[in-house]
N, CA, C and O atoms as a GROMACS GRO file, in nm:
protein
  276
    1UNK      N    1  -5.079  -3.084  -2.796
    1UNK     CA    2  -5.043  -3.178  -2.721
    1UNK      C    3  -5.044  -3.313  -2.794
    1UNK      O    4  -5.146  -3.341  -2.857
    2UNK      N    5  -4.932  -3.408  -2.793
    2UNK     CA    6  -4.949  -3.529  -2.868
    2UNK      C    7  -5.048  -3.628  -2.832
    2UNK      O    8  -5.087  -3.600  -2.718
    3UNK      N    9  -5.113  -3.741  -2.882
    3UNK     CA   10  -5.222  -3.798  -2.844
    3UNK      C   11  -5.152  -3.945  -2.833
    3UNK      O   12  -5.163  -4.031  -2.920
    4UNK      N   13  -5.082  -3.961  -2.716
    4UNK     CA   14  -5.025  -4.096  -2.720
    4UNK      C   15  -5.118  -4.220  -2.746
    4UNK      O   16  -5.088  -4.317  -2.815
    5UNK      N   17  -5.219  -4.204  -2.689
    5UNK     CA   18  -5.361  -4.319  -2.709
    5UNK      C   19  -5.337  -4.353  -2.864
    5UNK      O   20  -5.290  -4.460  -2.905
    6UNK      N   21  -5.373  -4.258  -2.936
    6UNK     CA   22  -5.386  -4.272  -3.080
    6UNK      C   23  -5.277  -4.315  -3.162
    6UNK      O   24  -5.293  -4.378  -3.266
    7UNK      N   25  -5.151  -4.277  -3.109
    7UNK     CA   26  -5.035  -4.319  -3.169
    7UNK      C   27  -5.017  -4.476  -3.141
    7UNK      O   28  -4.990  -4.557  -3.229
    8UNK      N   29  -5.035  -4.505  -3.007
    8UNK     CA   30  -5.007  -4.638  -2.988
    8UNK      C   31  -5.093  -4.740  -3.068
    8UNK      O   32  -5.052  -4.848  -3.111
    9UNK      N   33  -5.241  -4.682  -3.086
    9UNK     CA   34  -5.327  -4.780  -3.149
    9UNK      C   35  -5.273  -4.780  -3.278
    9UNK      O   36  -5.259  -4.894  -3.323
   10UNK      N   37  -5.233  -4.673  -3.367
   10UNK     CA   38  -5.175  -4.693  -3.489
   10UNK      C   39  -5.045  -4.770  -3.513
   10UNK      O   40  -5.015  -4.831  -3.616
   11UNK      N   41  -4.960  -4.755  -3.386
   11UNK     CA   42  -4.825  -4.843  -3.382
   11UNK      C   43  -4.884  -5.002  -3.406
   11UNK      O   44  -4.839  -5.077  -3.493
   12UNK      N   45  -4.974  -5.032  -3.327
   12UNK     CA   46  -5.021  -5.167  -3.293
   12UNK      C   47  -5.075  -5.210  -3.428
   12UNK      O   48  -5.066  -5.330  -3.454
   13UNK      N   49  -5.130  -5.126  -3.518
   13UNK     CA   50  -5.172  -5.127  -3.656
   13UNK      C   51  -5.071  -5.184  -3.778
   13UNK      O   52  -5.080  -5.274  -3.861
   14UNK      N   53  -4.976  -5.088  -3.747
   14UNK     CA   54  -4.855  -5.130  -3.826
   14UNK      C   55  -4.775  -5.231  -3.790
   14UNK      O   56  -4.705  -5.283  -3.877
   15UNK      N   57  -4.769  -5.283  -3.642
   15UNK     CA   58  -4.696  -5.404  -3.645
   15UNK      C   59  -4.773  -5.501  -3.659
   15UNK      O   60  -4.712  -5.607  -3.667
   16UNK      N   61  -4.926  -5.512  -3.667
   16UNK     CA   62  -4.995  -5.627  -3.739
   16UNK      C   63  -4.970  -5.632  -3.891
   16UNK      O   64  -4.949  -5.731  -3.962
   17UNK      N   65  -4.977  -5.512  -3.920
   17UNK     CA   66  -4.982  -5.503  -4.108
   17UNK      C   67  -4.847  -5.562  -4.146
   17UNK      O   68  -4.837  -5.644  -4.237
   18UNK      N   69  -4.740  -5.517  -4.071
   18UNK     CA   70  -4.598  -5.540  -4.192
   18UNK      C   71  -4.527  -5.657  -4.077
   18UNK      O   72  -4.418  -5.703  -4.112
   19UNK      N   73  -4.581  -5.702  -3.951
   19UNK     CA   74  -4.496  -5.804  -3.910
   19UNK      C   75  -4.355  -5.753  -3.795
   19UNK      O   76  -4.271  -5.824  -3.741
   20UNK      N   77  -4.374  -5.621  -3.790
   20UNK     CA   78  -4.236  -5.568  -3.705
   20UNK      C   79  -4.279  -5.519  -3.629
   20UNK      O   80  -4.392  -5.470  -3.631
   21UNK      N   81  -4.178  -5.517  -3.515
   21UNK     CA   82  -4.181  -5.435  -3.401
   21UNK      C   83  -4.068  -5.326  -3.356
   21UNK      O   84  -3.958  -5.328  -3.410
   22UNK      N   85  -4.093  -5.247  -3.272
   22UNK     CA   86  -3.994  -5.138  -3.225
   22UNK      C   87  -3.950  -5.213  -3.111
   22UNK      O   88  -4.045  -5.260  -3.049
   23UNK      N   89  -3.835  -5.240  -3.063
   23UNK     CA   90  -3.783  -5.259  -2.931
   23UNK      C   91  -3.672  -5.172  -2.886
   23UNK      O   92  -3.639  -5.070  -2.947
   24UNK      N   93  -3.608  -5.218  -2.766
   24UNK     CA   94  -3.499  -5.115  -2.721
   24UNK      C   95  -3.403  -5.182  -2.617
   24UNK      O   96  -3.425  -5.276  -2.540
   25UNK      N   97  -3.286  -5.105  -2.638
   25UNK     CA   98  -3.208  -5.146  -2.532
   25UNK      C   99  -3.234  -5.105  -2.395
   25UNK      O  100  -3.270  -4.991  -2.363
   26UNK      N  101  -3.214  -5.207  -2.309
   26UNK     CA  102  -3.248  -5.178  -2.163
   26UNK      C  103  -3.157  -5.120  -2.096
   26UNK      O  104  -3.195  -5.067  -1.992
   27UNK      N  105  -3.045  -5.111  -2.124
   27UNK     CA  106  -2.922  -5.013  -2.081
   27UNK      C  107  -2.914  -4.880  -2.120
   27UNK      O  108  -2.918  -4.782  -2.045
   28UNK      N  109  -2.899  -4.879  -2.287
   28UNK     CA  110  -2.878  -4.742  -2.350
   28UNK      C  111  -3.014  -4.686  -2.391
   28UNK      O  112  -3.031  -4.564  -2.388
   29UNK      N  113  -3.105  -4.762  -2.426
   29UNK     CA  114  -3.237  -4.687  -2.478
   29UNK      C  115  -3.251  -4.696  -2.618
   29UNK      O  116  -3.353  -4.662  -2.677
   30UNK      N  117  -3.125  -4.752  -2.684
   30UNK     CA  118  -3.140  -4.721  -2.851
   30UNK      C  119  -3.253  -4.841  -2.893
   30UNK      O  120  -3.266  -4.959  -2.862
   31UNK      N  121  -3.322  -4.756  -2.972
   31UNK     CA  122  -3.427  -4.837  -3.035
   31UNK      C  123  -3.395  -4.922  -3.159
   31UNK      O  124  -3.319  -4.875  -3.244
   32UNK      N  125  -3.451  -5.046  -3.176
   32UNK     CA  126  -3.426  -5.109  -3.305
   32UNK      C  127  -3.544  -5.188  -3.357
   32UNK      O  128  -3.626  -5.225  -3.272
   33UNK      N  129  -3.567  -5.224  -3.499
   33UNK     CA  130  -3.659  -5.291  -3.506
   33UNK      C  131  -3.652  -5.435  -3.557
   33UNK      O  132  -3.574  -5.476  -3.642
   34UNK      N  133  -3.748  -5.507  -3.490
   34UNK     CA  134  -3.719  -5.669  -3.483
   34UNK      C  135  -3.872  -5.730  -3.595
   34UNK      O  136  -3.972  -5.672  -3.637
   35UNK      N  137  -3.834  -5.828  -3.604
   35UNK     CA  138  -3.962  -5.926  -3.682
   35UNK      C  139  -4.062  -5.955  -3.563
   35UNK      O  140  -4.025  -5.996  -3.453
   36UNK      N  141  -4.167  -5.934  -3.592
   36UNK     CA  142  -4.286  -5.972  -3.476
   36UNK      C  143  -4.305  -6.104  -3.431
   36UNK      O  144  -4.368  -6.136  -3.330
   37UNK      N  145  -4.244  -6.186  -3.517
   37UNK     CA  146  -4.274  -6.332  -3.516
   37UNK      C  147  -4.155  -6.374  -3.377
   37UNK      O  148  -4.070  -6.308  -3.316
   38UNK      N  149  -4.206  -6.521  -3.370
   38UNK     CA  150  -4.098  -6.602  -3.250
   38UNK      C  151  -3.966  -6.574  -3.233
   38UNK      O  152  -3.905  -6.560  -3.127
   39UNK      N  153  -3.905  -6.562  -3.402
   39UNK     CA  154  -3.751  -6.546  -3.410
   39UNK      C  155  -3.731  -6.412  -3.330
   39UNK      O  156  -3.660  -6.415  -3.230
   40UNK      N  157  -3.787  -6.300  -3.368
   40UNK     CA  158  -3.774  -6.185  -3.320
   40UNK      C  159  -3.617  -6.152  -3.381
   40UNK      O  160  -3.531  -6.097  -3.313
   41UNK      N  161  -3.597  -6.192  -3.510
   41UNK     CA  162  -3.475  -6.134  -3.555
   41UNK      C  163  -3.482  -5.972  -3.573
   41UNK      O  164  -3.576  -5.895  -3.593
   42UNK      N  165  -3.350  -5.955  -3.559
   42UNK     CA  166  -3.310  -5.778  -3.537
   42UNK      C  167  -3.302  -5.715  -3.695
   42UNK      O  168  -3.202  -5.757  -3.755
   43UNK      N  169  -3.366  -5.645  -3.756
   43UNK     CA  170  -3.388  -5.602  -3.877
   43UNK      C  171  -3.274  -5.461  -3.895
   43UNK      O  172  -3.183  -5.446  -3.977
   44UNK      N  173  -3.309  -5.394  -3.813
   44UNK     CA  174  -3.246  -5.253  -3.823
   44UNK      C  175  -3.194  -5.213  -3.661
   44UNK      O  176  -3.274  -5.238  -3.570
   45UNK      N  177  -3.069  -5.155  -3.629
   45UNK     CA  178  -3.045  -5.128  -3.509
   45UNK      C  179  -3.030  -4.968  -3.502
   45UNK      O  180  -3.017  -4.906  -3.608
   46UNK      N  181  -3.030  -4.911  -3.397
   46UNK     CA  182  -2.972  -4.773  -3.357
   46UNK      C  183  -3.091  -4.670  -3.434
   46UNK      O  184  -3.056  -4.562  -3.481
   47UNK      N  185  -3.230  -4.714  -3.440
   47UNK     CA  186  -3.327  -4.656  -3.510
   47UNK      C  187  -3.302  -4.497  -3.450
   47UNK      O  188  -3.268  -4.463  -3.337
   48UNK      N  189  -3.335  -4.408  -3.576
   48UNK     CA  190  -3.338  -4.259  -3.540
   48UNK      C  191  -3.406  -4.192  -3.644
   48UNK      O  192  -3.422  -4.247  -3.752
   49UNK      N  193  -3.446  -4.081  -3.621
   49UNK     CA  194  -3.528  -3.992  -3.733
   49UNK      C  195  -3.469  -3.877  -3.743
   49UNK      O  196  -3.448  -3.803  -3.647
   50UNK      N  197  -3.428  -3.847  -3.907
   50UNK     CA  198  -3.381  -3.760  -3.955
   50UNK      C  199  -3.460  -3.628  -4.009
   50UNK      O  200  -3.477  -3.617  -4.131
   51UNK      N  201  -3.507  -3.527  -3.921
   51UNK     CA  202  -3.612  -3.419  -3.964
   51UNK      C  203  -3.569  -3.369  -4.110
   51UNK      O  204  -3.658  -3.313  -4.174
   52UNK      N  205  -3.453  -3.380  -4.166
   52UNK     CA  206  -3.418  -3.312  -4.286
   52UNK      C  207  -3.475  -3.403  -4.382
   52UNK      O  208  -3.516  -3.344  -4.482
   53UNK      N  209  -3.490  -3.529  -4.383
   53UNK     CA  210  -3.538  -3.619  -4.485
   53UNK      C  211  -3.700  -3.673  -4.425
   53UNK      O  212  -3.764  -3.747  -4.499
   54UNK      N  213  -3.747  -3.640  -4.319
   54UNK     CA  214  -3.853  -3.686  -4.271
   54UNK      C  215  -3.862  -3.837  -4.275
   54UNK      O  216  -3.960  -3.901  -4.312
   55UNK      N  217  -3.731  -3.891  -4.226
   55UNK     CA  218  -3.768  -4.040  -4.260
   55UNK      C  219  -3.665  -4.102  -4.136
   55UNK      O  220  -3.583  -4.037  -4.071
   56UNK      N  221  -3.699  -4.269  -4.124
   56UNK     CA  222  -3.632  -4.312  -4.018
   56UNK      C  223  -3.499  -4.387  -4.082
   56UNK      O  224  -3.508  -4.431  -4.197
   57UNK      N  225  -3.389  -4.400  -4.016
   57UNK     CA  226  -3.271  -4.463  -4.056
   57UNK      C  227  -3.222  -4.567  -3.942
   57UNK      O  228  -3.266  -4.562  -3.827
   58UNK      N  229  -3.132  -4.655  -3.984
   58UNK     CA  230  -3.051  -4.719  -3.871
   58UNK      C  231  -2.898  -4.695  -3.868
   58UNK      O  232  -2.830  -4.671  -3.968
   59UNK      N  233  -2.852  -4.706  -3.740
   59UNK     CA  234  -2.692  -4.703  -3.794
   59UNK      C  235  -2.655  -4.538  -3.832
   59UNK      O  236  -2.741  -4.454  -3.804
   60UNK      N  237  -2.554  -4.503  -3.882
   60UNK     CA  238  -2.511  -4.390  -3.883
   60UNK      C  239  -2.578  -4.359  -4.011
   60UNK      O  240  -2.605  -4.445  -4.095
   61UNK      N  241  -2.615  -4.164  -4.030
   61UNK     CA  242  -2.671  -4.122  -4.109
   61UNK      C  243  -2.623  -3.996  -4.142
   61UNK      O  244  -2.645  -3.896  -4.074
   62UNK      N  245  -2.544  -3.996  -4.263
   62UNK     CA  246  -2.468  -3.866  -4.319
   62UNK      C  247  -2.530  -3.780  -4.404
   62UNK      O  248  -2.618  -3.829  -4.475
   63UNK      N  249  -2.504  -3.652  -4.415
   63UNK     CA  250  -2.609  -3.558  -4.486
   63UNK      C  251  -2.581  -3.608  -4.628
   63UNK      O  252  -2.657  -3.567  -4.716
   64UNK      N  253  -2.473  -3.697  -4.665
   64UNK     CA  254  -2.463  -3.717  -4.791
   64UNK      C  255  -2.564  -3.827  -4.842
   64UNK      O  256  -2.589  -3.852  -4.960
   65UNK      N  257  -2.619  -3.892  -4.725
   65UNK     CA  258  -2.727  -3.994  -4.741
   65UNK      C  259  -2.864  -3.920  -4.724
   65UNK      O  260  -2.962  -3.987  -4.756
   66UNK      N  261  -2.880  -3.834  -4.694
   66UNK     CA  262  -2.983  -3.778  -4.678
   66UNK      C  263  -3.061  -3.741  -4.810
   66UNK      O  264  -2.991  -3.723  -4.910
   67UNK      N  265  -3.196  -3.728  -4.823
   67UNK     CA  266  -3.241  -3.715  -4.950
   67UNK      C  267  -3.252  -3.553  -4.970
   67UNK      O  268  -3.291  -3.503  -5.075
   68UNK      N  269  -3.216  -3.489  -4.869
   68UNK     CA  270  -3.243  -3.333  -4.910
   68UNK      C  271  -3.085  -3.277  -4.902
   68UNK      O  272  -3.061  -3.157  -4.914
   69UNK      N  273  -2.986  -3.371  -4.880
   69UNK     CA  274  -2.821  -3.333  -4.874
   69UNK      C  275  -2.791  -3.307  -4.959
   69UNK      O  276  -2.673  -3.275  -4.976
   0.00000   0.00000   0.00000
């Protein structure tokens, strides 16, 4: 079973370390990464995880872009 409490604790630590937050669209639920400062600048939209590459990406992601593709 996933440990949500531990995940959220580590996510908070990552936010503090890197100054970035994960946000999401209230309509479609699409996640994005924004700066954690007052500007809230969007740095990456449509965040998704590629199991083949074991990494996150934004926007579209093709097999050719995949490190294992």
